C-alpha positions as CSV (number, residue, x, y, z in Angstrom):
1,M,122.8,-14.3,-71.3
2,I,119.4,-14.7,-72.0
3,E,117.7,-15.0,-69.1
4,L,113.8,-17.0,-67.9
5,G,111.3,-15.4,-65.6
6,V,108.8,-17.8,-64.4
7,N,105.0,-16.3,-64.5
8,I,103.3,-18.2,-61.2
9,D,100.2,-17.1,-61.5
10,H,98.7,-20.2,-62.2
11,V,99.3,-22.0,-59.1
12,A,97.4,-19.6,-57.6
13,T,94.1,-20.5,-60.3
14,V,94.0,-23.9,-58.5
15,R,94.1,-22.6,-55.2
16,Q,91.3,-20.2,-55.8
17,A,89.4,-23.0,-58.0
18,R,88.9,-24.1,-53.5
19,R,89.2,-20.3,-52.3
20,T,91.4,-22.3,-49.5
21,W,95.5,-22.0,-49.4
22,E,97.2,-24.3,-51.1
23,P,99.4,-24.7,-52.8
24,D,100.8,-21.6,-53.0
25,P,102.2,-19.6,-55.0
26,V,105.3,-18.7,-52.5
27,W,106.3,-21.9,-52.7
28,A,106.2,-22.7,-57.2
29,A,108.5,-19.3,-56.3
30,V,111.1,-21.0,-53.7
31,E,110.5,-24.1,-56.4
32,A,111.0,-22.2,-60.0
33,H,113.7,-20.9,-57.8
34,L,116.0,-23.8,-57.2
35,G,114.8,-25.1,-61.1
36,G,116.8,-21.9,-62.1
37,A,114.5,-19.2,-62.6
38,D,115.6,-15.9,-63.0
39,G,112.2,-14.1,-62.2
40,I,109.1,-14.3,-60.9
41,T,105.8,-13.2,-63.0
42,V,102.6,-12.2,-61.0
43,H,100.0,-10.3,-62.5
44,L,98.0,-8.7,-60.3
45,R,94.6,-8.7,-62.3
46,E,92.5,-6.2,-61.7
47,D,89.3,-9.1,-60.5
48,R,92.3,-10.6,-58.4
49,R,90.9,-14.2,-60.2
50,H,93.9,-15.8,-58.8
51,I,97.0,-13.7,-57.7
52,Q,96.1,-11.8,-54.1
53,D,97.5,-9.0,-52.8
54,E,98.7,-10.5,-49.3
55,D,100.9,-13.0,-52.7
56,V,102.3,-9.9,-53.5
57,R,103.4,-9.0,-51.0
58,R,104.7,-12.1,-49.7
59,L,106.9,-12.7,-53.0
60,R,108.9,-9.8,-52.9
61,E,109.4,-9.8,-49.7
62,L,109.9,-14.2,-49.2
63,T,111.6,-14.5,-52.8
64,H,115.6,-13.5,-53.3
65,I,115.6,-13.4,-57.7
66,K,113.9,-10.7,-59.2
67,L,110.0,-9.9,-58.8
68,N,108.2,-8.7,-62.6
69,L,105.3,-7.6,-61.4
70,E,102.0,-7.3,-64.4
71,M,99.8,-4.8,-64.3
72,A,97.2,-2.6,-65.6
73,A,98.4,0.8,-65.8
74,T,95.3,2.5,-63.5
75,D,97.0,4.4,-60.2
76,E,94.9,1.3,-58.2
77,M,98.0,-0.7,-59.7
78,V,100.4,2.4,-59.9
79,G,100.0,2.3,-55.9
80,I,100.6,-0.8,-55.8
81,A,103.5,-1.3,-57.6
82,C,104.6,2.3,-56.1
83,A,104.5,0.8,-52.7
84,L,105.9,-2.6,-53.0
85,K,108.6,-1.9,-55.6
86,P,109.4,-5.0,-57.6
87,E,112.3,-5.2,-59.9
88,M,110.8,-4.6,-63.7
89,A,106.2,-3.4,-63.6
90,M,104.8,-5.2,-67.0
91,L,102.3,-2.5,-68.3
92,V,99.7,-4.8,-69.9
93,P,96.1,-4.8,-71.3
94,E,93.5,-6.0,-69.0
95,G,89.7,-7.7,-69.9
96,R,87.0,-8.9,-67.3
97,H,86.2,-12.0,-69.9
98,E,89.4,-12.6,-71.4
99,V,91.0,-16.3,-70.0
100,T,94.0,-14.8,-70.0
101,T,96.2,-11.4,-72.2
102,E,94.9,-11.7,-75.5
103,G,96.9,-9.1,-77.2
104,G,99.1,-5.8,-77.0
105,L,99.2,-2.9,-75.2
106,D,98.6,-0.2,-77.8
107,I,100.8,2.0,-76.8
108,V,100.2,4.4,-79.2
109,S,96.5,5.3,-78.8
110,Q,97.0,6.5,-75.6
111,E,100.8,7.8,-74.8
112,S,100.2,10.9,-73.0
113,R,98.3,9.0,-70.6
114,L,101.3,6.0,-70.6
115,R,103.5,8.5,-70.2
116,G,102.9,10.1,-66.9
117,V,102.6,6.0,-65.1
118,V,105.9,5.1,-66.9
119,A,107.6,8.6,-64.7
120,R,105.6,7.6,-61.9
121,L,106.6,3.9,-61.7
122,A,110.9,5.5,-62.9
123,D,110.3,7.2,-60.0
124,S,109.8,4.7,-57.2
125,G,113.2,3.0,-58.8
126,I,111.3,0.5,-61.4
127,V,111.9,-1.0,-64.2
128,T,108.7,-0.6,-66.7
129,S,108.3,-3.0,-68.9
130,V,105.7,-2.9,-71.8
131,F,103.9,-5.9,-73.6
132,I,103.2,-5.0,-77.1
133,D,102.5,-7.0,-80.4
134,A,105.3,-6.7,-82.6
135,E,103.6,-3.6,-84.8
136,L,106.9,-1.0,-85.6
137,P,104.6,1.8,-84.4
138,Q,104.2,0.8,-80.2
139,V,108.3,-0.5,-80.2
140,E,108.1,3.4,-81.4
141,A,106.0,4.4,-79.0
142,A,106.7,2.2,-76.2
143,R,110.3,5.1,-76.7
144,R,108.8,8.1,-76.5
145,I,107.1,7.2,-73.1
146,G,109.6,6.5,-71.1
147,A,109.8,2.2,-71.5
148,R,113.0,0.4,-70.2
149,V,111.8,-2.7,-71.5
150,C,109.3,-4.4,-74.7
151,E,108.4,-7.8,-74.0
152,I,107.0,-8.8,-77.3
153,H,103.7,-11.6,-77.8
154,T,104.1,-14.5,-79.1
155,G,101.1,-15.5,-79.5
156,P,100.4,-15.2,-83.1
157,Y,103.5,-17.1,-83.2
158,A,102.9,-19.5,-81.2
159,H,99.0,-19.9,-82.0
160,A,100.7,-20.3,-85.7
161,F,103.4,-23.2,-84.9
162,H,100.1,-25.4,-83.4
163,A,98.3,-25.2,-86.8
164,R,100.7,-25.9,-88.7
165,G,101.1,-29.5,-86.7
166,R,104.2,-28.0,-86.0
167,D,106.4,-27.4,-88.5
168,A,108.5,-25.0,-88.1
169,E,109.3,-24.5,-91.1
170,S,106.0,-23.4,-92.7
171,P,105.1,-20.5,-94.6
172,P,102.8,-18.7,-91.2
173,V,105.3,-20.0,-88.3
174,V,108.5,-18.7,-90.3
175,A,106.2,-14.9,-91.2
176,E,105.6,-14.7,-87.8
177,L,108.6,-14.9,-86.4
178,A,110.5,-12.5,-88.2
179,R,107.8,-9.7,-87.2
180,I,109.2,-10.4,-83.9
181,R,112.6,-10.6,-85.0
182,A,112.2,-7.1,-87.0
183,A,110.5,-5.6,-83.7
184,G,113.7,-7.3,-82.0
185,E,115.7,-5.2,-83.8
186,A,113.5,-2.0,-83.4
187,I,113.9,-2.7,-79.9
188,L,117.7,-2.9,-79.2
189,A,118.4,0.0,-81.7
190,C,115.6,2.1,-80.1
191,G,118.3,1.3,-76.4
192,M,116.1,-0.9,-75.0
193,R,116.3,-4.4,-73.9
194,F,114.3,-7.0,-76.3
195,N,112.3,-9.5,-73.7
196,A,109.8,-12.6,-75.6
197,G,106.9,-13.7,-74.5
198,H,103.0,-16.1,-74.2
199,A,101.8,-19.4,-75.1
200,L,106.1,-20.4,-76.0
201,N,106.4,-23.6,-74.0
202,Y,108.6,-26.7,-74.7
203,F,108.3,-27.5,-78.9
204,N,108.2,-23.8,-79.8
205,V,110.3,-21.5,-77.7
206,Q,114.0,-22.5,-79.1
207,A,113.1,-20.0,-82.3
208,V,112.2,-17.6,-80.1
209,A,115.6,-17.4,-77.9
210,R,117.5,-17.7,-80.3
211,L,116.9,-14.4,-82.0
212,A,119.7,-12.1,-81.8
213,G,119.3,-9.9,-78.3
214,V,117.5,-11.4,-76.7
215,R,117.2,-10.7,-72.4
216,E,114.3,-12.2,-71.4
217,L,111.0,-15.4,-71.7
218,H,109.1,-15.4,-69.9
219,I,107.4,-18.5,-69.2
220,G,103.7,-19.8,-67.3
221,H,101.1,-22.1,-68.5
222,A,103.1,-24.8,-70.1
223,I,105.9,-24.6,-67.3
224,V,103.1,-24.9,-64.5
225,S,101.2,-27.2,-66.4
226,R,104.4,-29.3,-66.7
227,A,104.8,-29.6,-63.3
228,M,101.9,-30.8,-62.6
229,F,103.7,-33.8,-63.1
230,V,107.4,-34.2,-62.7
231,G,107.4,-31.3,-60.5
232,M,108.3,-27.6,-60.1
233,R,111.7,-27.2,-60.2
234,E,112.7,-30.3,-62.8
235,A,109.5,-27.9,-65.5
236,V,112.0,-24.4,-65.0
237,R,115.8,-26.4,-65.3
238,E,114.0,-28.2,-68.1
239,M,112.8,-25.2,-70.1
240,K,116.3,-23.6,-69.2
241,R,117.8,-26.1,-70.9
242,L,116.0,-25.8,-74.1
243,I,116.3,-21.9,-73.8
244,R,120.0,-21.6,-73.0
245,E,120.9,-24.4,-75.3
246,A,119.3,-23.0,-78.2
247,A,120.9,-19.2,-77.3
248,A,124.4,-20.7,-77.5
249,A,123.2,-21.8,-81.0
250,G,122.6,-18.4,-81.7
251,P,120.5,-17.0,-84.7
252,A,119.4,-19.5,-87.6
253,K,121.1,-18.8,-90.6
């Protein structure tokens, strides 16, 4: 059964705009849970631009669904993860000047170091995911370092979908979706879990949700944006309906 992980980083973005105490990301996580979320994702960035250490600690203590901690593969972040023990830690690239994560982690160029990071997390009982572009060499490298989950970066697909006027049959959109499908097949063949996410929204999500074998979709900005108008529960409920509906329909013929 396909699952939905809700990223609540941008609830904290609104709070940090005033350096105050609201809106509370933990409250957002509870509302997301009540709306049907299967998990909560937060990215504790090195510059602490939105989610703070205390947020992660409180989420670990107070949420009743699985917690996915996005993080750079640094000693500091690995130490925090090993202390808090989220159900999953997702290694992502991180740049101080980016607005959001702009591409997948290059595992191929740093296999030795990342193998050690994955081993440390595994020793603490944490499932390790890697956020990668839809490239077969990166999938193979993920297997070699011991990752149990690969999340495919769906940004190129989402941007093509938007640029082509939301035409799902446009050749660039079809090509990007085919890349995700091929990467997913390789992930499953390697015995890893196939997740996907980044820039997915209410208009483009169903084609990804229909892909064979995809286990989880992680979505944040679109859900938080819609929640401003309809509330978090309803925003999550509608997204989950869309992905479950698509998954039940099965792969497009």
